[in-house]
KEKE-3310 file (N, C-alpha, C; in steps of 0.2 Angstrom, whole numbers, plus 5000, padded with zeros to 4 digits):
npx = (5025:5032:5039:5044:5056:5069:5085:5096:5111:5126:5141:5159:5175:5187:5171:5165:5160:5148:5134:5123:5116:5107:5100:5094:5087:5077:5068:5062:5057:5048:5037:5034:5042:5047:5061:5079:5094:5108:5127:5141:5157:5169:5183:5194:5198:5188:5178:5173:5166:5157:5149:5143:5138:5128:5120:5115:5105:5092:5093:5091:5097:5112:5123:5136:5152:5168:5181:5176:5170:5174:5178:5171:5161:5165:5159:5146:5129:5121:5125:5118:5117:5123:5133:5141:5148:5153:5162:5159:5150:5137:5125:5117:5105:5096:5089:5082:5093:5098:5112:5112:5120:5121:5123:5120:5125:5127:5113:5109:5118:5113:5097:5100:5103:5091:5084:5085:5083:5092:5098:5112:5112:5117:5128:5142:5153:5164:5174:5183:5194:5196:5194:5185:5171:5171:5170:5159:5152:5154:5147:5136:5134:5136:5124:5114:5116:5127:5136:5150:5164:5174:5190:5200:5213:5227:5235:5237:5237:5226:5217:5216:5211:5200:5194:5192:5183:5173:5174:5171:5155:5153:5151:5159:5177:5188:5205:5210:5225:5235:5237:5236:5234:5227:5216:5208:5204:5197:5185:5181:5175:5167:5147:5143:5153:5161:5165:5175:5183:5193:5198:5195:5187:5183:5190:5202:5220:5218:5206:5207:5210:5206:5199:5202:5209:5202:5199:5194:5180:5164:5149:5139:5141:5136:5141:5145:5149:5155:5159:5150:5151:5163:5147:5147:5162:5178:5179:5168:5162:5172:5165:5153:5155:5160:5149:5141:5130:5128:5131:5130:5135:5125:5112:5117:5120:5108:5099:5105:5105:5088:5087:5092:5086:5072:5078:5077:5064:5053:5045:5041:5056:5055:5057:5057:5058:5071:5078:5076:5082:5095:5101:5099:5109:5121:5123:5121:5133:5142)
npy = (4396:4387:4393:4397:4385:4383:4380:4368:4364:4355:4359:4355:4348:4335:4331:4318:4307:4311:4306:4316:4322:4313:4306:4318:4325:4316:4317:4329:4329:4318:4326:4335:4347:4362:4359:4359:4346:4350:4347:4354:4356:4365:4373:4378:4392:4396:4398:4410:4416:4408:4408:4423:4422:4414:4419:4431:4424:4414:4401:4391:4387:4376:4362:4359:4352:4342:4352:4363:4366:4371:4384:4390:4398:4412:4420:4419:4425:4423:4413:4395:4390:4378:4379:4386:4378:4369:4373:4371:4372:4364:4365:4376:4388:4401:4415:4425:4433:4431:4423:4409:4400:4381:4366:4349:4337:4331:4331:4323:4311:4308:4306:4293:4287:4285:4280:4265:4263:4269:4278:4290:4294:4295:4286:4279:4282:4280:4286:4288:4296:4313:4322:4333:4325:4321:4330:4335:4326:4324:4336:4332:4322:4327:4337:4326:4319:4313:4302:4299:4303:4296:4297:4294:4297:4296:4308:4315:4330:4334:4326:4330:4345:4341:4334:4346:4357:4347:4351:4364:4362:4358:4344:4328:4321:4312:4312:4295:4285:4282:4268:4250:4242:4251:4257:4245:4245:4255:4252:4245:4249:4254:4257:4263:4263:4273:4275:4287:4290:4288:4275:4261:4262:4260:4256:4263:4264:4260:4251:4236:4237:4240:4253:4249:4238:4221:4216:4226:4227:4220:4210:4219:4232:4244:4245:4259:4264:4277:4277:4272:4264:4252:4243:4233:4237:4231:4233:4234:4221:4213:4218:4213:4199:4196:4198:4210:4224:4231:4247:4256:4271:4275:4276:4290:4298:4298:4306:4317:4323:4322:4333:4342:4345:4349:4360:4369:4367:4368:4358:4342:4330:4317:4301:4290:4286:4295:4287:4274:4278:4280:4268:4259:4268:4266:4254:4249:4256:4244)
npz = (4225:4214:4196:4182:4175:4187:4196:4205:4212:4213:4220:4218:4219:4213:4204:4199:4203:4210:4219:4221:4211:4206:4216:4220:4208:4206:4218:4217:4204:4212:4215:4205:4202:4193:4193:4189:4194:4194:4192:4196:4190:4201:4202:4214:4211:4205:4215:4220:4210:4206:4217:4215:4204:4209:4217:4210:4203:4199:4203:4217:4227:4233:4237:4242:4242:4245:4237:4245:4256:4267:4263:4256:4267:4268:4259:4261:4268:4280:4292:4299:4314:4317:4309:4312:4323:4317:4306:4292:4278:4268:4264:4255:4253:4244:4248:4240:4234:4244:4254:4264:4275:4279:4288:4284:4288:4302:4307:4297:4300:4314:4312:4303:4312:4319:4312:4314:4326:4335:4347:4352:4365:4382:4378:4375:4364:4352:4340:4325:4316:4312:4303:4291:4292:4302:4314:4310:4315:4329:4333:4332:4341:4352:4354:4353:4366:4368:4380:4384:4370:4363:4353:4340:4331:4318:4317:4331:4335:4327:4334:4345:4346:4339:4352:4359:4354:4356:4369:4368:4368:4378:4378:4385:4382:4375:4369:4363:4362:4345:4345:4344:4355:4363:4355:4354:4369:4369:4358:4366:4376:4369:4365:4353:4338:4327:4310:4303:4293:4276:4276:4267:4258:4242:4228:4232:4240:4253:4252:4254:4269:4289:4299:4313:4323:4322:4335:4342:4342:4346:4351:4356:4350:4340:4325:4315:4299:4290:4276:4258:4249:4245:4250:4261:4270:4276:4288:4293:4291:4296:4309:4309:4306:4323:4327:4332:4327:4310:4300:4285:4276:4269:4271:4279:4267:4260:4270:4275:4261:4258:4269:4264:4253:4259:4265:4256:4249:4257:4257:4263:4262:4250:4256:4252:4238:4237:4240:4233:4222:4225:4229:4217:4208:4213:4214:4200:4198:4204)
capx = (5025:5040:5036:5048:5063:5075:5091:5101:5118:5132:5148:5166:5180:5182:5162:5163:5155:5143:5127:5118:5112:5103:5092:5088:5084:5071:5065:5060:5052:5041:5033:5033:5042:5051:5068:5086:5098:5114:5133:5147:5163:5171:5189:5195:5199:5182:5171:5169:5163:5151:5143:5140:5131:5120:5116:5112:5102:5084:5097:5086:5103:5118:5126:5143:5156:5175:5185:5173:5165:5177:5181:5164:5162:5167:5155:5138:5127:5119:5126:5117:5121:5126:5138:5147:5152:5155:5167:5157:5143:5135:5119:5117:5100:5097:5085:5081:5099:5104:5116:5112:5122:5119:5126:5114:5129:5127:5109:5108:5120:5107:5091:5101:5104:5087:5080:5087:5083:5097:5101:5117:5111:5119:5132:5149:5153:5172:5174:5188:5197:5197:5192:5176:5164:5172:5168:5148:5148:5152:5144:5129:5134:5135:5118:5110:5118:5133:5139:5160:5167:5183:5193:5204:5216:5232:5240:5235:5235:5222:5211:5215:5208:5191:5192:5194:5178:5168:5173:5167:5149:5148:5153:5164:5178:5196:5210:5213:5231:5232:5240:5233:5230:5222:5211:5205:5200:5193:5180:5177:5171:5160:5140:5143:5158:5160:5173:5174:5192:5193:5199:5191:5185:5182:5196:5207:5224:5216:5199:5205:5211:5199:5202:5203:5209:5195:5198:5190:5172:5160:5143:5135:5139:5133:5146:5144:5156:5151:5158:5144:5155:5159:5140:5151:5168:5181:5177:5160:5162:5172:5160:5147:5157:5159:5139:5141:5126:5132:5126:5135:5136:5122:5108:5116:5122:5102:5095:5108:5104:5083:5085:5096:5079:5068:5077:5076:5056:5048:5042:5044:5057:5052:5064:5060:5061:5076:5084:5079:5088:5104:5103:5100:5113:5125:5121:5125:5140:5143)
capy = (4392:4387:4391:4396:4380:4384:4375:4368:4360:4353:4359:4353:4348:4333:4328:4314:4303:4312:4303:4320:4323:4306:4307:4326:4326:4311:4321:4338:4326:4317:4332:4338:4352:4363:4360:4354:4348:4350:4346:4360:4354:4371:4373:4385:4401:4399:4399:4417:4419:4404:4410:4428:4420:4411:4426:4434:4421:4412:4398:4389:4383:4373:4359:4359:4346:4343:4356:4369:4365:4377:4391:4395:4403:4420:4422:4418:4430:4421:4405:4393:4389:4371:4377:4389:4374:4362:4375:4369:4370:4358:4366:4384:4390:4408:4417:4430:4434:4434:4416:4406:4390:4376:4360:4346:4330:4329:4328:4316:4306:4306:4302:4288:4281:4284:4274:4259:4263:4268:4285:4293:4299:4291:4280:4281:4283:4281:4292:4285:4301:4320:4327:4336:4321:4316:4337:4334:4319:4325:4341:4329:4318:4334:4339:4320:4319:4306:4300:4303:4303:4296:4301:4291:4298:4294:4313:4318:4334:4334:4324:4336:4351:4339:4335:4353:4357:4346:4353:4370:4360:4353:4336:4326:4319:4312:4308:4290:4284:4279:4260:4243:4241:4261:4257:4240:4245:4261:4250:4238:4253:4261:4256:4265:4264:4277:4276:4294:4290:4284:4268:4255:4265:4257:4261:4266:4259:4256:4248:4229:4240:4239:4259:4246:4230:4220:4213:4233:4226:4218:4210:4224:4238:4248:4248:4264:4266:4282:4274:4268:4261:4246:4242:4231:4237:4227:4235:4232:4212:4212:4219:4208:4193:4197:4199:4218:4227:4238:4252:4259:4278:4278:4282:4297:4301:4298:4308:4324:4324:4324:4338:4349:4347:4351:4368:4371:4368:4369:4350:4335:4324:4310:4300:4281:4287:4296:4280:4268:4280:4282:4259:4258:4270:4261:4245:4250:4258:4241)
capz = (4220:4209:4190:4178:4178:4190:4196:4211:4208:4218:4217:4221:4211:4205:4205:4193:4204:4214:4216:4223:4206:4205:4221:4220:4204:4209:4223:4213:4200:4214:4216:4198:4201:4189:4196:4186:4197:4191:4193:4193:4194:4200:4205:4221:4210:4204:4218:4222:4204:4206:4220:4215:4201:4214:4220:4205:4197:4201:4206:4222:4233:4228:4239:4242:4244:4244:4243:4245:4263:4272:4260:4254:4271:4268:4252:4262:4270:4285:4295:4304:4322:4318:4303:4317:4327:4313:4303:4287:4276:4264:4258:4253:4252:4240:4247:4233:4233:4252:4253:4270:4273:4284:4287:4287:4288:4307:4307:4293:4301:4317:4306:4301:4317:4321:4308:4316:4333:4341:4349:4356:4371:4386:4377:4375:4356:4349:4331:4321:4313:4313:4298:4292:4294:4312:4317:4310:4320:4335:4334:4332:4347:4358:4353:4355:4373:4373:4388:4382:4364:4363:4348:4338:4324:4315:4320:4337:4337:4324:4341:4351:4341:4340:4360:4361:4349:4359:4375:4370:4367:4384:4379:4388:4375:4378:4362:4362:4356:4339:4345:4344:4363:4365:4351:4356:4374:4367:4355:4369:4380:4365:4363:4346:4334:4320:4306:4300:4289:4270:4275:4265:4253:4235:4222:4235:4242:4257:4252:4258:4275:4293:4304:4319:4325:4325:4344:4346:4340:4349:4350:4360:4350:4334:4321:4309:4293:4285:4269:4259:4245:4247:4256:4269:4272:4280:4296:4293:4287:4302:4313:4308:4311:4328:4332:4330:4322:4307:4297:4282:4276:4263:4275:4280:4262:4259:4272:4273:4255:4262:4276:4260:4251:4263:4267:4247:4242:4261:4258:4266:4259:4246:4255:4249:4232:4235:4242:4228:4216:4227:4229:4212:4206:4216:4210:4192:4198:4205)
cpx = (5030:5036:5039:5054:5068:5079:5093:5105:5122:5137:5154:5171:5184:5174:5159:5157:5152:5136:5123:5111:5107:5096:5090:5084:5076:5067:5060:5056:5047:5036:5033:5036:5046:5059:5072:5091:5104:5122:5140:5152:5167:5178:5191:5195:5194:5177:5168:5163:5155:5144:5139:5137:5125:5115:5111:5107:5095:5086:5092:5092:5108:5120:5133:5148:5162:5175:5183:5168:5167:5176:5176:5161:5160:5162:5145:5135:5126:5122:5122:5121:5126:5132:5144:5149:5154:5161:5164:5150:5144:5130:5119:5109:5101:5091:5083:5086:5103:5104:5115:5114:5121:5123:5122:5119:5126:5119:5104:5111:5114:5100:5093:5102:5097:5082:5080:5086:5088:5098:5106:5118:5114:5123:5137:5151:5163:5167:5181:5189:5192:5194:5184:5171:5163:5170:5160:5148:5148:5150:5136:5128:5133:5130:5113:5112:5122:5137:5148:5160:5175:5183:5199:5206:5224:5237:5235:5233:5229:5214:5208:5212:5199:5188:5190:5185:5170:5168:5169:5159:5148:5151:5159:5168:5186:5200:5210:5219:5230:5238:5237:5229:5226:5216:5206:5202:5195:5186:5177:5173:5165:5153:5139:5149:5159:5167:5170:5180:5187:5195:5195:5187:5186:5185:5200:5212:5221:5209:5200:5208:5203:5203:5204:5206:5201:5194:5195:5183:5170:5152:5137:5136:5136:5140:5146:5150:5150:5151:5152:5146:5159:5152:5144:5158:5173:5178:5170:5158:5164:5168:5155:5149:5157:5153:5139:5135:5129:5128:5132:5131:5129:5117:5110:5116:5114:5099:5097:5106:5094:5080:5090:5089:5074:5071:5077:5067:5052:5046:5043:5048:5054:5057:5065:5061:5066:5080:5085:5082:5095:5104:5102:5105:5118:5127:5123:5133:5146:5149)
cpy = (4393:4387:4391:4389:4385:4378:4376:4366:4358:4357:4357:4351:4343:4331:4322:4308:4304:4310:4308:4320:4318:4306:4314:4325:4323:4315:4326:4333:4322:4318:4337:4346:4358:4366:4357:4353:4347:4348:4350:4358:4364:4370:4380:4389:4400:4400:4404:4419:4415:4407:4416:4426:4416:4414:4430:4431:4419:4406:4395:4389:4380:4367:4358:4354:4347:4348:4363:4371:4372:4384:4394:4400:4408:4422:4422:4423:4428:4413:4401:4391:4381:4372:4382:4385:4369:4366:4373:4366:4365:4359:4374:4385:4398:4411:4425:4435:4437:4426:4414:4398:4388:4370:4354:4337:4327:4327:4323:4311:4301:4304:4295:4282:4280:4280:4269:4257:4265:4277:4286:4293:4294:4286:4284:4279:4284:4283:4291:4292:4308:4324:4332:4333:4319:4324:4337:4329:4321:4331:4336:4325:4321:4337:4334:4319:4313:4308:4305:4301:4303:4297:4299:4292:4297:4302:4316:4323:4335:4332:4329:4341:4346:4339:4343:4357:4354:4349:4361:4368:4356:4347:4332:4320:4317:4308:4298:4287:4280:4271:4255:4243:4247:4259:4251:4241:4249:4256:4245:4242:4257:4256:4257:4267:4266:4279:4283:4296:4287:4278:4263:4257:4263:4261:4265:4262:4255:4252:4241:4230:4242:4249:4256:4239:4226:4216:4221:4231:4220:4216:4213:4232:4239:4251:4252:4267:4272:4280:4270:4263:4257:4247:4239:4232:4232:4228:4233:4222:4211:4212:4214:4200:4192:4198:4205:4218:4231:4240:4255:4266:4280:4281:4289:4300:4304:4305:4316:4327:4329:4332:4345:4350:4349:4359:4374:4372:4370:4361:4345:4330:4319:4306:4292:4283:4290:4291:4274:4272:4279:4274:4258:4261:4268:4255:4246:4252:4251:4241)
cpz = (4214:4202:4186:4178:4182:4192:4201:4208:4215:4216:4221:4216:4215:4207:4201:4197:4211:4213:4217:4217:4204:4210:4222:4216:4204:4213:4219:4208:4203:4214:4211:4200:4197:4189:4192:4192:4194:4195:4191:4195:4194:4206:4208:4218:4208:4207:4219:4215:4201:4209:4219:4210:4203:4214:4216:4202:4201:4206:4215:4228:4228:4235:4238:4246:4243:4236:4247:4253:4268:4267:4258:4260:4272:4264:4254:4266:4280:4285:4300:4308:4321:4311:4309:4321:4321:4309:4294:4284:4270:4261:4259:4252:4249:4242:4243:4235:4241:4252:4263:4269:4280:4282:4289:4287:4294:4308:4303:4298:4310:4314:4305:4306:4319:4319:4309:4322:4337:4342:4353:4362:4375:4384:4375:4367:4354:4341:4330:4317:4316:4311:4298:4296:4302:4316:4316:4313:4326:4339:4337:4338:4353:4358:4356:4364:4373:4377:4388:4377:4364:4356:4345:4332:4323:4319:4326:4338:4334:4332:4344:4351:4343:4347:4361:4358:4353:4365:4375:4368:4372:4385:4381:4382:4378:4369:4367:4359:4351:4339:4347:4351:4365:4361:4352:4363:4373:4364:4360:4375:4377:4364:4354:4343:4329:4314:4302:4295:4280:4269:4274:4262:4245:4232:4225:4238:4249:4258:4256:4268:4280:4296:4310:4318:4326:4333:4346:4346:4343:4349:4353:4356:4342:4330:4315:4304:4290:4276:4268:4250:4243:4251:4261:4265:4274:4288:4296:4295:4294:4310:4315:4311:4319:4330:4332:4325:4319:4303:4292:4280:4272:4266:4276:4274:4261:4263:4275:4268:4255:4265:4270:4255:4254:4263:4260:4246:4250:4262:4262:4261:4254:4248:4253:4242:4232:4236:4236:4222:4219:4227:4221:4207:4208:4213:4204:4191:4201:4213)
residu = (MET:LEU:SER:ALA:ARG:GLN:VAL:VAL:ALA:VAL:ILE:GLY:TYR:PRO:LEU:LYS:HIS:SER:LEU:SER:PRO:VAL:PHE:GLN:GLN:ALA:ALA:PHE:ASP:ALA:TYR:ARG:LEU:PRO:VAL:THR:TYR:GLU:ALA:TRP:GLU:VAL:PRO:PRO:ALA:SER:LEU:ALA:ALA:VAL:LEU:THR:ARG:VAL:ARG:GLN:SER:ASP:CYS:LEU:GLY:ILE:ASN:ILE:THR:ILE:PRO:HIS:LYS:GLU:ALA:VAL:ILE:PRO:TYR:LEU:ASP:TYR:LEU:ASP:ASP:LEU:VAL:ARG:GLN:VAL:GLY:ALA:VAL:ASN:THR:VAL:VAL:ASN:ARG:SER:GLY:VAL:LEU:TRP:GLY:TYR:ASN:THR:ASP:GLY:PRO:GLY:PHE:LEU:ARG:ALA:LEU:ALA:GLU:VAL:GLY:VAL:SER:PRO:ALA:GLY:GLN:VAL:VAL:LEU:VAL:VAL:GLY:ALA:GLY:GLY:ALA:ALA:ARG:ALA:VAL:VAL:CYS:ALA:LEU:ALA:ARG:ALA:GLY:ALA:GLU:ARG:VAL:LEU:ILE:ALA:ASN:ARG:THR:PRO:GLU:ARG:ALA:ARG:ALA:LEU:VAL:ALA:LEU:ALA:ALA:GLY:LEU:GLY:GLN:ALA:ALA:VAL:VAL:VAL:PRO:TRP:GLU:PRO:ALA:ALA:LEU:VAL:ALA:ALA:GLY:GLN:GLN:ALA:GLY:LEU:ILE:VAL:ASN:CYS:THR:SER:VAL:GLY:LEU:ARG:HIS:THR:PRO:THR:GLU:ALA:ALA:SER:PRO:LEU:PRO:ALA:ALA:ALA:LEU:HIS:PRO:ASP:ALA:LEU:VAL:TYR:ASP:LEU:ILE:TYR:ASN:PRO:ALA:GLU:THR:VAL:LEU:LEU:ARG:GLN:ALA:ARG:GLU:ARG:GLY:ALA:ARG:THR:LEU:ASN:GLY:LEU:SER:MET:LEU:LEU:TYR:GLN:GLY:ALA:LEU:ALA:PHE:GLU:LEU:TRP:THR:GLY:ARG:PRO:ALA:PRO:VAL:GLU:THR:MET:ARG:ALA:CYS:LEU:GLU:ALA:ALA:LEU:ALA:ARG:ARG:GLY)
# end
């Protein structure tokens, strides 16, 4: 049981656009738990001191976001197997001064797919991007039993590194050359297309762009853009116009947060309460 008021926080730098405090606080409040969820802007030079503060306090745990997901690992006592695969942490649980690191991004990705009745098992999947989000997605696809993963990235060396990671997990994967004809061919093969890049993100120079040629999209695919603001990116609009099913990143954000809540509290996350808060917060931001 929780008694005196405790703290959970998200740490990153910068943090002004984080939605975690909104929907995580709603989850704690739904159970009437005496927990305050805070946002701590932590520059890289302060990371070690903050982890010491967490360890020595009654803080239940923290969420980790950019740029600390990899840098936090040396300060933790135990790492979940998925962290060892992905090489990044997004959730820390403080168990009596012992810090455990987890990554809920991949499981959140799979739960979001399951919510719309889609399983990657036996599917050819095109993953666009090769950064941290793509690593989490590829590890999740391997665990889910994807038939083959096609990895497209502007920097081929990073795509090859992700193929090597997939191979180490027993997942068949190949690099897709970053040129229009190859991207179109890969998209036409895939039953699931996942954008793990920031192309299309609101208030960025690429907001009006898509990471893929429109001809790569087809009616038999689910096109999943991990971006959630805007709710419909150019990629998703083009996919919808070509008859494909579409999914944005809001549900992945929701479920990775719900899984973190469950790690901290041992209670089922109040998912619909959290979802309503997320949607309302995004609507306010426009």
